[in-house]
C-alpha positions as a printed NumPy array, in Angstrom:
array([[ 63.422, 190.538, 120.087],
       [ 67.288, 190.82 , 119.475],
       [ 67.451, 192.775, 122.95 ],
       [ 65.258, 190.465, 124.831],
       [ 67.305, 187.079, 124.031],
       [ 70.573, 188.355, 125.324],
       [ 68.62 , 189.606, 128.569],
       [ 66.846, 186.001, 128.857],
       [ 70.288, 184.329, 128.499],
       [ 72.03 , 186.674, 131.116],
       [ 69.067, 185.797, 133.474],
       [ 69.312, 182.286, 133.135],
       [ 72.884, 182.062, 133.731],
       [ 72.705, 184.142, 136.704],
       [ 69.952, 181.794, 138.031],
       [ 72.051, 178.84 , 137.234],
       [ 74.967, 180.3  , 139.03 ],
       [ 72.868, 181.303, 142.157],
       [ 71.714, 177.508, 142.431],
       [ 75.342, 176.172, 142.203],
       [ 76.107, 174.898, 145.672],
       [ 78.963, 176.323, 147.462],
       [ 82.09 , 173.655, 147.746],
       [ 82.379, 171.789, 150.94 ],
       [ 85.427, 171.689, 152.67 ],
       [ 86.401, 167.716, 153.257],
       [ 89.136, 166.712, 155.356],
       [ 90.463, 163.341, 155.05 ],
       [ 91.951, 161.586, 157.859],
       [ 95.622, 160.412, 157.051],
       [ 95.542, 156.676, 156.537],
       [ 97.999, 154.511, 158.985],
       [101.563, 154.339, 157.455],
       [102.366, 150.728, 156.687],
       [105.338, 148.909, 155.369],
       [105.633, 147.853, 151.824],
       [107.881, 145.037, 150.765],
       [109.638, 143.556, 147.672],
       [112.224, 141.233, 147.455],
       [114.95 , 139.22 , 145.044],
       [117.178, 136.587, 145.291],
       [120.438, 136.309, 143.252],
       [122.461, 132.962, 142.95 ],
       [124.133, 131.907, 145.157],
       [123.761, 133.697, 148.406],
       [122.397, 137.178, 147.94 ],
       [118.819, 138.39 , 149.089],
       [117.653, 141.947, 148.327],
       [114.716, 143.524, 150.161],
       [112.859, 146.951, 149.239],
       [111.1  , 148.541, 152.082],
       [109.219, 151.487, 151.492],
       [106.292, 153.192, 153.249],
       [102.424, 153.477, 152.343],
       [101.345, 157.291, 151.38 ],
       [ 98.002, 158.942, 151.02 ],
       [ 96.14 , 159.462, 147.914],
       [ 96.283, 163.081, 147.819],
       [100.184, 162.806, 148.486],
       [100.404, 160.599, 145.489],
       [ 98.236, 162.578, 143.341],
       [101.023, 165.277, 143.815],
       [103.466, 163.325, 142.405],
       [101.905, 162.382, 139.161],
       [104.619, 163.383, 136.824],
       [107.831, 163.158, 139.229],
       [109.201, 161.886, 142.251],
       [110.226, 164.995, 144.514],
       [113.118, 164.428, 147.044],
       [110.703, 165.438, 149.872],
       [108.448, 162.58 , 148.972],
       [111.371, 160.047, 148.476],
       [112.416, 160.74 , 151.975],
       [109.237, 159.971, 153.401],
       [108.486, 156.983, 151.729],
       [111.919, 155.082, 151.438],
       [113.078, 153.683, 154.63 ],
       [116.323, 154.588, 155.882],
       [116.565, 153.332, 159.346],
       [115.546, 149.617, 159.96 ],
       [116.418, 146.296, 161.436],
       [115.776, 143.734, 158.563],
       [116.551, 139.857, 158.796],
       [115.702, 136.717, 156.855],
       [115.551, 133.625, 158.961],
       [116.249, 130.139, 157.382],
       [116.245, 126.849, 159.169],
       [119.131, 127.742, 161.969],
       [120.558, 130.792, 160.076],
       [119.602, 134.495, 160.449],
       [121.131, 136.971, 158.265],
       [120.671, 140.519, 159.147],
       [120.547, 142.749, 156.158],
       [122.516, 145.935, 155.355],
       [121.264, 149.09 , 153.927],
       [122.503, 149.851, 150.318],
       [120.553, 152.932, 150.129],
       [117.443, 154.26 , 151.193],
       [114.744, 151.571, 150.579],
       [117.116, 148.756, 149.747],
       [118.73 , 146.255, 152.064],
       [120.929, 143.338, 151.281],
       [122.648, 140.104, 152.653],
       [125.275, 138.09 , 150.877],
       [125.421, 135.061, 153.304],
       [121.662, 133.246, 152.67 ],
       [121.814, 129.991, 152.004],
       [119.468, 129.229, 149.167],
       [117.648, 125.694, 149.406],
       [115.022, 124.159, 147.156],
       [111.601, 124.179, 148.759],
       [113.316, 125.833, 152.009],
       [111.296, 128.383, 154.133],
       [112.46 , 131.992, 154.544],
       [111.031, 134.26 , 157.03 ],
       [111.439, 138.152, 156.838],
       [111.223, 139.992, 159.854],
       [111.53 , 144.094, 159.699],
       [111.392, 146.736, 161.953],
       [111.093, 150.689, 160.759],
       [112.833, 152.842, 163.617],
       [111.173, 156.106, 162.7  ],
       [107.556, 154.825, 162.674],
       [107.695, 151.779, 164.954],
       [106.214, 149.624, 162.151],
       [107.077, 145.722, 162.158],
       [106.162, 143.309, 159.594],
       [107.007, 139.515, 158.895],
       [106.38 , 137.307, 156.082],
       [107.191, 133.927, 155.056],
       [107.877, 132.382, 151.795],
       [108.745, 128.975, 150.263],
       [111.76 , 128.694, 147.41 ],
       [110.533, 126.575, 144.288],
       [112.745, 124.219, 142.612],
       [114.53 , 126.512, 139.693],
       [113.521, 126.085, 136.255],
       [116.267, 126.706, 133.277],
       [116.083, 128.115, 129.737],
       [116.531, 125.261, 127.331],
       [116.8  , 127.952, 124.722],
       [116.801, 131.596, 124.46 ],
       [118.117, 134.123, 121.846],
       [117.381, 137.788, 120.636],
       [116.616, 138.156, 117.13 ],
       [117.098, 141.792, 115.401],
       [113.976, 142.093, 112.948],
       [113.563, 144.353, 110.024],
       [109.999, 144.955, 108.743],
       [107.904, 147.702, 107.037],
       [111.139, 150.144, 106.944],
       [111.191, 149.629, 111.01 ],
       [113.645, 147.771, 113.354],
       [112.767, 145.942, 116.507],
       [114.313, 143.483, 118.827],
       [112.522, 140.051, 119.636],
       [113.386, 137.37 , 122.124],
       [112.722, 133.743, 121.555],
       [112.938, 131.444, 124.391],
       [111.94 , 127.758, 125.481],
       [111.829, 125.835, 128.812],
       [110.201, 122.64 , 130.082],
       [107.568, 122.416, 132.629],
       [107.246, 119.795, 135.02 ],
       [103.866, 118.196, 134.53 ],
       [104.104, 116.527, 137.952],
       [103.362, 119.567, 139.84 ],
       [101.527, 122.87 , 139.298],
       [103.934, 125.706, 138.321],
       [103.92 , 129.189, 137.669],
       [106.653, 130.961, 135.846],
       [107.937, 134.579, 135.715],
       [109.81 , 135.794, 132.606],
       [111.484, 138.99 , 132.681],
       [113.509, 141.371, 130.497],
       [115.836, 143.922, 131.174],
       [118.028, 146.474, 129.508],
       [121.155, 148.235, 130.87 ],
       [120.665, 151.921, 131.834],
       [121.765, 154.749, 134.141],
       [119.33 , 154.214, 137.137],
       [116.687, 157.051, 137.345],
       [116.446, 159.025, 140.69 ],
       [114.515, 156.84 , 143.236],
       [114.028, 154.039, 141.228],
       [114.312, 150.796, 143.103],
       [117.003, 148.52 , 141.81 ],
       [116.613, 144.985, 143.109],
       [117.8  , 142.9  , 139.962],
       [121.361, 143.987, 140.244],
       [122.388, 141.824, 137.152],
       [124.755, 144.789, 135.842],
       [125.854, 146.057, 138.949],
       [123.606, 148.144, 141.233],
       [122.24 , 151.258, 139.513],
       [122.159, 150.302, 136.022],
       [119.057, 147.796, 135.72 ],
       [115.627, 148.479, 134.152],
       [112.698, 146.061, 133.905],
       [111.44 , 146.607, 130.498],
       [108.633, 144.028, 130.701],
       [107.687, 140.595, 132.134],
       [105.651, 137.573, 131.039],
       [103.655, 135.345, 133.566],
       [102.989, 131.642, 132.246],
       [100.829, 129.186, 134.456],
       [100.797, 125.652, 133.588],
       [ 97.231, 125.032, 133.748],
       [ 97.346, 127.023, 130.282],
       [100.116, 124.551, 128.637],
       [ 99.046, 121.697, 126.144],
       [102.774, 120.672, 125.995],
       [105.225, 120.865, 129.001],
       [107.956, 122.069, 126.455],
       [106.982, 125.581, 126.144],
       [108.197, 128.164, 123.728],
       [107.291, 131.779, 122.999],
       [108.389, 135.042, 121.035],
       [108.422, 138.444, 122.89 ],
       [108.547, 141.669, 121.133],
       [110.464, 144.243, 123.023],
       [109.324, 147.775, 122.116],
       [111.375, 149.783, 124.375],
       [114.693, 147.914, 123.394],
       [116.974, 149.309, 121.186],
       [119.491, 147.595, 118.686],
       [122.22 , 149.043, 120.575],
       [121.223, 147.695, 124.162],
       [122.453, 145.327, 126.42 ],
       [119.829, 143.105, 127.965],
       [119.089, 140.333, 130.319],
       [116.334, 137.702, 130.18 ],
       [115.6  , 135.603, 133.059],
       [113.115, 132.681, 133.827],
       [111.917, 131.869, 137.475],
       [109.601, 129.217, 138.749],
       [107.87 , 131.409, 141.359],
       [104.671, 130.789, 144.023],
       [101.098, 130.787, 143.223],
       [100.449, 133.731, 145.42 ],
       [103.284, 135.75 , 143.806],
       [101.914, 134.952, 140.235],
       [ 98.534, 136.452, 141.407],
       [100.141, 139.572, 142.925],
       [102.409, 140.307, 139.672],
       [ 98.92 , 139.532, 137.708],
       [ 97.537, 142.4  , 139.42 ],
       [100.772, 144.586, 139.398],
       [101.176, 144.059, 135.374],
       [ 97.465, 145.353, 134.997],
       [ 98.001, 148.652, 137.389],
       [101.34 , 149.886, 135.618],
       [104.452, 151.28 , 136.932],
       [104.234, 153.386, 140.398],
       [103.607, 156.554, 139.093],
       [100.307, 155.285, 136.993],
       [ 99.205, 153.392, 140.31 ],
       [ 99.28 , 156.545, 142.116],
       [ 96.024, 157.809, 140.118],
       [ 94.755, 154.515, 138.775],
       [ 91.811, 152.232, 139.771],
       [ 91.994, 150.818, 143.229],
       [ 93.41 , 147.637, 143.261],
       [ 93.311, 145.003, 146.298],
       [ 96.658, 143.266, 146.104],
       [ 97.275, 139.852, 147.491],
       [ 99.946, 139.905, 149.943],
       [101.977, 137.454, 152.092],
       [103.278, 140.326, 154.579],
       [101.511, 140.627, 158.072],
       [100.855, 144.177, 159.329],
       [102.282, 145.271, 155.94 ],
       [101.512, 145.117, 152.002],
       [103.694, 143.993, 148.767],
       [105.055, 140.373, 148.731],
       [108.023, 138.825, 150.027],
       [109.136, 136.248, 147.484],
       [111.875, 133.789, 147.002],
       [112.591, 132.565, 143.443],
       [115.966, 131.635, 142.083],
       [116.146, 133.335, 138.246],
       [118.003, 131.685, 135.338],
       [119.726, 134.835, 133.97 ],
       [121.2  , 135.276, 130.407],
       [122.866, 138.183, 128.987],
       [123.077, 139.67 , 125.304],
       [124.893, 142.793, 123.832],
       [122.509, 143.494, 120.884],
       [125.309, 144.977, 118.971],
       [126.665, 141.542, 118.258],
       [123.182, 140.644, 116.529],
       [122.436, 143.519, 114.433]])
């Protein structure tokens, strides 16, 4: 029996291996390359637009842990005509670095309509998108706090602002820290100077969920140290951009989105993806060394 059992086991394994289907080569057609848009207004005249190209799932999977120079060169638009139209004004944006275009002469008018047009000279792809600039909102109060608890230290930010109950509003509260820019990371905020901003976290607030127009909250910033310099901003944004950011927040950063679940993002970009948004942030800066 001792000699039969190994023989039976080997025979069963051989049978299972012989029944295993041979791998079938699959060729996936490359998806059409489209432009992807992101944008940021900075008071009082600056507009920043990020332009990148879409990429295939298999290409993205290879970039799970890092972004290679070849991959960045493929997705960052480095030759394009990018304009923003508002009323009788057309502002032609200049490329600051591959993927980032800026203009410094755009009038920023509450409830004004802005249209982005872009043409990628390398692929021939064109896009257009229109956004309305909502009235700005300002902090009534915003303050960092260094909290010592259970032998550890953390940074909290408390803030308050007032909602206008006469109209529906959607709000974006963003938290940045000053760092050295990572290679290939888009830098649209420009609050400390180009190349030194990192978005740590953001909160989304819909006034449909507010019982009181005077809104207040406290946010724990897990990725901020007591020696950091931070910026906190609040913006009144459109409902469409609120929906876009809600899904973006769920999907994570650019690396995790590559291999994550498929997400059908809302967009206002014709013949492209992403979101062309216009909103005016109220920005406050804090050197946390002064609060420890």
